[in-house]
C-alpha positions, 0 to 999 in steps of 0.5 A: 743554392746550398743543399737543404738540411736533412729532415728529421722526425722524433718519436718519443715512445712510452705510455707513461709520457702520454699519462704525464707520469714523466716529462719528455726531456729526451725530445727537448735535448735532441731538438737542440742537438739536431739544430746544432748539427744542421738537421731540420726537425719537422715534428715530434710525436709521442706514442703509446706502447702499442705495436701497431701504433708504433709500426704505423708511426715508423712507416709514416715518419720514414716516408716523410723524413731523411732521419727518424729518431725514436727514444724509449721502448727498448727495455726487456718488459712486455710493453717495450715494443719499439723493436717489434714496431720497427721490424713490422714497418720494415717487413723484417723478422727479429732474430737473436744476435749471438754477440748481443746475447753474450754481451748481455750475459757478461753485463749481468754476470756481476749481479747474478742470473740474468732474467730471461726477459732480457734476451729480448734486448738481444733481438735484431733485424738484418738491416739494423746495426747495434749501437753499444750502450756502455751504461745500460742493458738496451743496445740501440739500433742504426738502420740505413735503408730505402734512403732513410736512416732510423735510430733507436735509443733508450728512454733513460736520459743518461743512456740516451745522451751518452749513446747519442754523443758517442755513437750517433753523432759521428755516424750522422756527420759521416752520413749527411752533408750537414751545415750547422746552425749558427744561433745568437740570442738576445735576452731581456727582462721586465717587458712582455713578449708583445711589447718586445716584438713591437719595439723591434719595429719589424726586425723579427719579420725581416731579420735579413736574407738567410736569417730566421728569427724567433721570440719566446718567453722564459722564466728569466725573461723574453729571449730573441733568437736569430739563426742562419746556416750561412756565415755566422757574422751575418747575425751581428747586425740583427743582434746589435739592432735589437740591443739598440731598440730594446735598450735597458731591457736587454741584460745579455746575449748568448751564454750570459745569464741574469744571475751572472750579470747581476753578480758581475754588477755587484762585484764592480761595486766592491761586493765580494760575498752575497747572502739572500733572505726570501719569503714566498718563493720556495727557495727559488732565489737560493737555488738560482744563486747556488747554481751561478758558477764562476761568479766573481761574487761568492754566494754565502747561502740563503735563508727561506722564511715562512710568511709572518715569521721573524727573519733569522740571522742569515749567513754573513756576507758583504751584502744581503739581498731580500726578496718577498713574493706577495700573494696573487691578486684576482687577475693572476698578478703578484707583487715582488718586494726587493731590497738589499742591505750591507756594504751595498744598499738597495732601497725597497723596490716593488715589481709586478710579475705574472705566472703561477706555481714554480714559474711564478716563484722563479720569475720573482727570483729573476725579478730580484736579480734584474732589479740588482742589475738595473740598479748597479749595472 
């Protein structure tokens, strides 16, 4: 039996997260990274900037996991208490690190005098090794003690991600016997989560020995996930089986996207350029098509019109995709009207979608692209 994957707990530190002032994007990014590396994430906790709370969380996490990763609370202000909290949990004393202080002073030299408060970022406990931060003032920590590793990372996403890639990942690969997780994804649109699960006839419950399966709804449809830490080829069977069972509802697998599939279908019909005209979507279709990199069809741009206004002349293109998102009914359902004119014609089609706010607008845009995919694919 292969060794079990190391267990990890993430601590997202910052009262601003609990108040809803910022989204915890760091936890989502690190969750994906840990899965890719072969680390089993067991929990994510969001903590206020309270020293006792942070210390208790570190103590509990170190007792339950092989790896604890904390983001946030490494700044210079009074409420940046992650260093202090971990020091308390370890029973160690923070002392100035001369090398870190010199590095801080060099960093600030180009900008003027360094605020005294920044000297807090040069404090370190004896068991911590400093992790360089090339684009910020807050160094990270690597603490390997008592058969548990603790990593402290800045809360600023750009700083956290670079430090993670350059400083943490190589250390994790050297420290743990990692078995990367192999993942395959099957993507559907136009059918609900429960209907997908029913159509799979038990495949999600029994995908095969050594394989885990999951299902989740996104703006671009319902996705199936099959994963294993063993031979990646084991995933071919459940992927193929789910594609057969779900038929036309499947628009792609793995890295394929609904925009890329729809645009590829148009290219096969001789469309070289596409424009869009939309209403009621806050420009969701325009934003999605503008991000469709590497497409065989050039996106010429789009026009967003207010309800009841005359449609202005849009960008010139071989084909123009029209999308109208109508108001919701009392049950939260919306009607989406889709058509296309130009060199390739799509008669007016009406689709129903669910959702609210930006999600509803994005789902309308994806519904338009799925209509194109089904009509010309």
